[in-house]
N, C-alpha and C positions, 0 to 999 in steps of 0.2 A: 974144309968150310964146312961154315954150320946152313941149312936149310929151316926155310918157313912154313910152319904147318897151320893149311888154309883149313877151319872144321866147317865144313859143310852144314848142320844143323844148325840149331840156336840158343844158345843158353839159357837153364829156365833157372840157374840162379843172380838174385843184383849184384852187380858186379856191389865190388868191394872198394871202399874209400881208393885203394891202392890201385887196382887193379879198373878203378873207371876211367873212361879215354875225358879229357880237359874241354872242354862245350865253352865254346868262343861265341856270344853273342851281341853282335854289330846292334847298336840300338844308333834309331840316325836323328838327326838335326832336329830341333824343335821349327815348325815351319814359323815366318820371321812374323810377330803381331800385325792386326791393322791397323792401320793407323786411324788415331780418329777423325771425325770430320771436322772440320774449321769451323761449325757452326755449331756443335755438339761442345764446343770449347769456349766460345763463344757465351754461349748459354749459361754451363757452367760459370763462368767469369761473371758476369754481367748476374745470377745471383748469390757469388758470393759477397758484392758489389753493396746488390738490397738490402740485403739483409744483413751485416756488418750493423755491429751495435751503434758504428758511430753515421754510418748515413743514417741512422734511426733516430739520432740525436740532431745530425740536421733537417734530416726532415721534419721531425718535431720543433726543430727553434723556428726554422721561416714558416711555417705552418702557424707557431701560436704567434710571433710576431706579426704576422698578416692579419692575424683576425681578432691580434690586441683591435692593430690602426682603424681597423675596419667597424669592430663593433665597440671603438671607444665612441667612431662616429655617430653608429647608434646612439649610443650612448647619451651621446651629448644635443641628439637631434632631438631624445625622447623627452629631457630636460628641459632645454630648451620648448619644444611644444608645452611642456606639460608648466612651464611659466607664461607661458603667454596666452593660454586658453586654461579655464574649466576642465581640463579632463582630470585634474588628479579630481576637484570636488569628485566627481560624478562617479571614479569609481572607487569609493569613499562611501557614497551614499550605496549603486549597486552593493558593494559588500556589506554595510548594514543593512541592507533590506534583504538581502539573502541569511543574515545571521539572526531576523529577527527583532535588533535592535533599534526600534520605530523610535526611541530618542536619540541615538545617536545619526541616524542618516538627519529627524529637524533639524540637530545643526551642523553640517556637515552641508547641506540644503541653504540654510541661512547665511554659513559662512560663502556660498556660490555665489546669493545674490549680492551680497558682501564684495566681493570680487567682481564682478560681472558690472556694478556701480560706479565700480571707482574707475575698473576700464576707458566706459564709457567718460566719464569726468575727464579721463587724461586727453582721447578722442576730442570730445568738442574740445580744451584747451589748445591741442594741432592747428583747427582751423585759422587760428587771429594769431599763431606763433611765428608764422612767416614774419606777417608784419612789424608783430612788433619787434622780431627780430634785424629786418631792418631799422625799424627806426632806434633803435636799441645800438646800432653799427654807425647810422649817420652820426645821431647825438656824441658816441662815442670818439667818430671822428673828427668832427671838428669840436668838442673838447681836447683830443686829445694836441689838434694844430692848433687852437687858441692858448692852449699852452706853451704851447712850444717856441712859439713867437712873443709871446710876453717875454720867458726865458730868454729872445734873444734879444727884446730890445733892453730888461732889465743888462743885461754883458754889453750890450751896444754905450746903455750909459755908462757904462765902467771903467771899459776901455778906450772911448771917444773915437770907433770903429763903424761907419754903419755898416758894413757889410756883417759885422756882427749879430746882426737882428737875424739871419736866416742858417747860422752856423748849427742850434739847435736841432732846424726841421733838417738842415743836411746828414748831420749826423743820423739823425735819426733813418732818414731812404740808406745812405752807408751799411745800417747794421740790418734794415731788415733786406737788399741787396745780397746781403754775406749772408745772411741765413737759407735765401732762396740757394745761392750756390750749392750752400752744404746739404740743402736738402736733394738739389741735385746731384749730385757726388752722390750721396749715400741712396735715391733713389731707383738706382739698376740692383745696386744689389741687395738690397729687401726688397723687391721685386723675386732677386731670385732666391733670397734663403727664405724668406715666408712660408712659402706653402711645407718644406721643410719642415722650419718651425711649428706650423699645423699638425704636421704628420706624428710630430714629435709629441704635439701635445694629445692627442687622440690619441694615442699609442699607448703615455700615460695613465689615461685614466681608464681605458681597455686593462693594460698591464694590473691596474691598481683592483680589479672588479673581478678578473681572474675570467676573464668575456673569451675564452676559449674553451674545449671542446678537451672532457676531462685526459686523452689520452694524448694530448698536446702539452699540456700544463706539465712541470718539473717535475723531478721524480716526490719529491721532499712534501711538493703540493698535492698532488694526489696522490701519495699514503694517509695525508691526514684528511682527506676529505672523506675515507669511509666509507663499507661497499654500501652500493642502491639496497634497501631493503627492499626485497622481495618477499613469496608467499616463502620458496624454499625456501629462503634463511630465515624467516621467521620459525618454519617449523624446524627445521635444526636445529636453531637457536632451543626451544625446547626440548626435544626429543633429547639432547645432549648436559642439562638443567641437570641429571643426577636425581629424578621420582622414578624409579624404577618402572613402577604403574602409566605413567604418562610415553613414558619410554617404550613401553609392550604395545601399549594399545595403539600407537604412531604405527609402530612394524605391522599391527593386524589391518588397519585402514588399509581395501584396496587404493581409497585414493590418495597410500601414502601423508597419510594426514590433513589433507588444504581442506578437505569438508569442515575445520574443527575452526578455517578463517574466516573473518568478515574479509567485504570489501579493503585495500588499502588504503588511506584520507588523506591526501595532503592536509594538513595542519598547522598551520603557520612556518615554523622554519622546522618542521619536521614531519611523521607521516603517522599517522593515530591509525590503530590494527583492534577490533576483538576475537578474539579465539576464548570462544568454548570447548571446556575441558572436558577430555572423556570422564565416565562414570568411574569411581574411587580416585578422581584427583583431587584436592580441597586447594581453593586459591589459593589459604596461604602457603603451602609449600609452595605456590608462584613468587609470593610476596616477597618471604623469606629468601628468595635465590636472588636478589635481585642486581646485586653485584655477578654473580656469574652469566646472569640471562646478559645486559649489558655488553660483558668482553663477547659471547661469542654472536652476538649481536655487532662485533666489533666500534662496541661504544663506552665510553666510559659512564661509571654508576650514575653518574650526577647527568646523564640525557638520557638513561631511561625510566619515564615514569608509568608507573601502576595502580590504575583504580580500579573498583567496582562497580559497573553500569550495574542497574534496575534488574538485569537478565540474573539467573542462577546460573550458577560451573563459570559464571565468564569473567574474563578480566582483564579489561581495554589498555591496551600500553601506546605509551606516546613516546617515541623511536626520534630526538632531536638530528639535525643535523649535525655530522662532527663538525665541534669549533664554535657552533651556530652559537652556546647560550655563554657564550663567552664573550661577544661582541654586545658592546653595548646597548641599550634601547635609546632610542632621541629624546628630546628632550619634555617636560611637561607644558600642555595647552597654554598651563597660567604663566608660561615663565611669554611662551609663542605666542599668544592673544591677547593682545592689551586691554582688549572691552568684555574678557568673559566678565560674568558677575556670577554668582551661587541665589540658588536658594533651599533653603535650610529644609524646608514640606519636601518637594518636589524634586527635587535635584541631586543627581549624584557627581560626589569629588575625581576627576581622572587622578586615577592613581596610581596604573602605571602598564603592560602589556602582561595581558598570561603569555602561559606555553604556546599556544596557534596564534601567537602577533595579536590578534583581537583586543581592542581597548578595556582597559578594569577600571571601572567607577564605584566606585561603593557610598550607599546611599545612608546619612548620616542622619533622619530621621529618626526623635526616639529613642536610641539604639547606646547604651553603655559598650564602652571601646578597652579594651586592652590588647597592646604591644608589649612580647618579651622576645628575648632570645640574649647570644649569648655579647660581651661589652664589642660594643668598636664597630657591629654591623652591621648599623642604619640604620638604629632601631630609632631617630632621636628626630633625624632628617625622614623617613616614613613618618612617625605620628603630626610632623611640622607643618607637611606638605599638608594634612588634610583637615588641617588649624588655620591654614593658609585660605584654602578655598573657601571655608565656611566664612571667614572673615570676609569674604568679599558680601556675603549677606547681612545691608548695615542693620540686622535686627537681633542681631546674632550677641549676646555678653560673654566676655570672657573671666576665671581668675585661674589667675596661673601660678600657679611652681615649679617652679627649676633646680632641685635640691640633688644637681651636680654642683649649679653656677658658672659655668665654663662659657653662659654667654649667649648656646643656642638659640633661647627665646629675646632678646635683647630687642630685637625688632617689632614687638608688641608693644613698648612704652609708648604708650599717648594709642592705646589701642585697648588694653582688658582696662578690666577696672581693677585688676589686682593682678600683681606683678613681685613674684619673689623667690629671688635666685640667691643659693648657696649653700654649704651642704654641711651646716653643724648643725647642731638639737636645737640650737635657737631658732633657726629658719624650716626647723623640722616642726615649728612650735608654732610658728605662725604661719605658716600651711595646712596646722591643723586645725586652729584659732579660722583659717579663710574656709578650708571646707565647712567646718562645722558654722558659719555666717550663711552659707550655702542651702543647709540642714534650717537653718531659720528658717530662712528666703522660701524653701518646700514647704514646708510648717506652713506658712501666710499662702501660700498658694490654695495647700490643699483647701485651706477655710474657707477663701475664695466663697460669692457665689456662683452657682452651675452658671458652665457655660462661658465664664472668663476667662481670655483669648492671655494666652504667658508668653512674653520671646524668650526664643533661648538662652541657655544660661548655660554653658562647658566651665567646668569644671575640672581644667587636667592640672595633673599632678606627673611629671619626668621624673624619672630616680625613683618611684613608691619603695622599692625595696630600702630605700634607707628611713622613711618613717615605718616600718615596721619593723624596722629592726632599733631604733631610737631606742635607748634604756631611759630617757628623761623622762619625770613626773609630776606629777603638779607641787604646785607650792600650797599650804595653807592648807585650811581645812578638804580643801581637792587634791587627795594621793593621788589620785587614778594617771597609770602611766602613758603617757604617748604611744607607745610606740607596743608591738605584742600583735595578738593574735586571741585575745580573750574579752571576753566581753567589757571589761573594766578599759579595754583600748580605747580613747580619745580619738583615734586616728579610723585604727581599722571597724568602732563606733559609727564615725561618724560615715565612710564610704558607704558601711551596711543600709544606710539609714536611706541613700541617694541609693542606690541599687535598686530598692521598695520598692521604694513609693515616687521618686523625682522622674521617670519617665513620663509620668502622667501629666506631669505639668513643667515640662520641656527645662528642667534641671536633670540632668546629663554626666557623668562621670568617666572621665578619661584615660586612664592609667597607663604610662609606659615602665617597665622592669627590665633585669638584667638577669641572671643566670637563677629561675626558677627556682625556690626550694620551699615545702609547704612551711619555711621560719616566715621565709622574703613572701612571702605571695600564697597566704592564703587561703583554706580552698572556698570557704563563700565568697568572698571576695572575686578568687578568677571565674567560679561559676556564675559571678554574678553582671557577668560582663554578657552583651544579646554579640558584641564583633570582637572576635578575639582571633590574633594574629601573630604570629609566631617566625624569626627571621632565624639563622642557624642555630640549632640546640645541640649538646653533648650525648643525654641519651634520650633512651627512648621512652624511663618513665619522668623523663624534664618536656616531651614529647604532648605525651596525655596529659600534664599538668596546665598544660599552655595551650590548649587545645582540646584537652579533652575525649575519652575513651570512646568514642562513635567515629572523632574526623580519624582517629592513625588507626580505627581495626577496619574502615573505610580504603585506605592507605594512604594515608597523613602523615608527611616523616620529614617535621624541621632538623632532624638527628641527623636526618644521608646531607646534606644541605655543608658547602665547604665552607669553612669561615675562613672570610678572611676574600675567597673566593668569588662565592656569591652574595656579597653584602650587595644590599638591598633589596633580595628578593623575601618572599614572603607568603606563608604558608597560610593562606586565611579563608576560619570557619565564622559563619557568617548571611543571613536570609539579607542583609544588605547589599550583597553583588551575586551577579547572574556565576551559577555552579552548576556544568550538566548536569542532566537532570541519570541520577540515580549515584551521586558522589556526594561528599559530608563536607569537600575541601575543596582549594582551590589555588593552587601559586604565580602566585604576581612577581614581575618582576618592576620595581616600585618606578619612577621619576625619583634622577636626583636634584636635587633645588637646592644651588648652594648660597650664602648667608647674603652677597650680595643680591643677586635677585629675590630674596626671599626680602631682603627688607627694599624691594620695588615693587612687589605686590603687596606688602602690609603701608605702602604710602598711598596706591590705588585706594582701601578700603579705611583709609583714614580718610584720605577725603571724600570718601561716600557719608559718614558722619558729621554729626556739630560738632566731637569735642569731647575729649573721652580723659577725664586725668586720673594717671594712673598712680596707685594705693602701693607702696614698696613696704607696707610692716603693717601691721595689724596691730591695732594700742588703743583698748580697749579701757583701758585706764584712766585716760584725761576725756575732762567732764566736752561735752558735745556745744557746739554753738550751732542750733536750727541753719540762720538765717547763714551762715559762713558755708556751713555744709554745703550747705543750696546752690550758694554760687560754684564752691569749688566744682560741682558733681556738673554744674549744667559748663563749668570751661570759656570755649569762644568763642562756644555758638551765641545768636542776635536771640534765640528765644530757643526751647526745646519742651514737648509735648507733655504734661505735669504725668504722667505714667510713665515719660521717661522717666523723670525726674525721683518717682518715686523708687522705682525698681535702680535708679542710682546709688540713691540714697539708703535702701535696702544693703546695699554690695560693702557699699564703705562702712555701716555701722551695721550690723543685721539689730545686733542688743537696741539701741535707741530708734532704729527706724521699719524697723521688720513688721511692726503692727500699724500701720500708719497709714490711714484710706485720706481719699481728695480733699475730706473737711479740714483733717491735721494739717493738709497740706497748705489749702488758701489760708486758713483761720492765721499759722505763723508771715504768710505770706502777707494780708487782708492787715494783719494788727504795726506792718512796718510800709505801710502804705505802696506795697507793691504786689498787689492780688493778681492773680495769670487771668487773663482774658481768652476769648475767641480769635481767633486767625486760620484764617481757609476752614471754620466749620471742626474746629478740635482749639481744645483749652491749651493755652501754654502758661508760657512759666518766661519772661522778657529777662532778661539776663540786666540792657540800662537799665532797668526797676530797681532788683536785687541790688546792683552798684549801688545807687544812688539811694539806696534805706541804709546801706552798711555807713556810707561815708554819714550820714544825715545822723545817727547812732555813735557813728568816733565822737563828731561834731558837738554832740549833746553830751556827751561822755565828758571831752573836754576841757568845754565851758564851765559845767556842772562842778567839776576836781577846783576850777579855776572860781 
């Protein structure tokens, strides 16, 4: 039998794996989790539901459509208030006064007076309208009953039944009763549905105007609006422009670049801010990075304009609201105001709007004009709108040549003294002779006694590049070319002569050209224009041809306009239009006047004149007949002032009548017993006297032949 030995001392050697006792570890169960309180679970559920995208979309939709309806009502109420009161005119007057445009303020004040006078007239008419309406109803009812009874009598005679006398009257009463029953049936549902239809109409107005906060608008609309322009966004856009000197200077500024910025001002459909660049940064470095700057501002390139004000090292940024420049501007005042007239000397043509949304008006007084751009960008419409306004001054005379011949100037037939339309070399020859005739008229005016006042004569050539590129040459002894840019070019030299001396006697040259080059728009001709405007162009070199180096160096960039999308948008360099101080050009979005509206305007212009006979060709080979020519230029007017007759004769045939004076005209008329006489203190020529003289001459000629 074995015995166990019990050791009384503690072993010092650590037990090995074989001898170590087995230790069992008992792990107690984890205490049960504390239950989550009901209010916590409810709060989490509410938070999940409240922050879910579906809930957000639902809330945005509810707020959006509710605000559409509410703000739509405000918009409709504002429109109704503007239509019934003169508040719109008062706003325009305050805006014009704030801009310092006193002429526009006076014009809007005059319109306000006309509106108030018309409103007073309507209100006075209301005092008599109830009595007139009652009389009209009584007379109408009596006549209607009489007609029905008469019809009944005719029916009774035809049928032999006396009761048919009241048949038409009873049928009418039955029809009225039927209408009353229909109204009674429809009236109840109409009262129920009417308010909903009204709310739907207000909602539609608000939806079209996006009359809700940005957070409530749909995602596609929110994303298209672009970020609002703040100082931090502008500084960040400049910092990331890729100019190391500018980036480092902004980092070193204690205010993170805020000191560079002037106040951000609302300017039309965008904002404007002046940026003073730090030392070592050139304004050209910012101008050359226009696209990158626009993208940094979350805008398209055409929505950011960079100009140079008077302050040194300063650029002026105009940043449009996203998509604002793609919206059309309103109609021209020439179309909406059929009482508008023009004043060549003191007035300004309403041409469109600048980027700030202010009216852009151009003075045409003694300024030669050149408009150029790529094809189909609105050049003819822009040029024509100026001529349309000036036509409302009855003292202005026009000589017109359209070398495209597409009928864009047809409405001036009967208004222009000469109108030549066509693209051929023969048309170029005719236009050249027309311009040379204007040179003869200019020379005659220059040799007149000092102090003589001459009516404006506008020599307008559209598609002038056709004339400069014409290869035709003269026949006979005169072999000079009609086109070209040399001293022997007839068209070139005629234009140059008018540019040199024409403005002194109100003979002005207007030209429209396409895609300018040194060949189709010579340097001396383009630099002779006082007002130069350009639509979209292809290159910067063309922009310099169109507007000049000074305008382009100052920020003018018609080559950055988008062909097709910016149709009708012009960059203008002229002292005849209000340009912000320190800038050399201004961008104008011109009003579009279609052919029908242009025809209506010229009809008004023709009504202001005594009648103009338009020549469609220049023919100097035919021997002239002074008496017949006098009758032709008088036209349908009963009498015309002698000085106007002389001017029209000179425009009709400058070679024959360019040197005529009053004595020459009087001699011809006295010989024909049709002498001029005084009417209202001025010498005039009678149409009837001249016509009678022609008839007597023809009768005497026939008798002598017999």
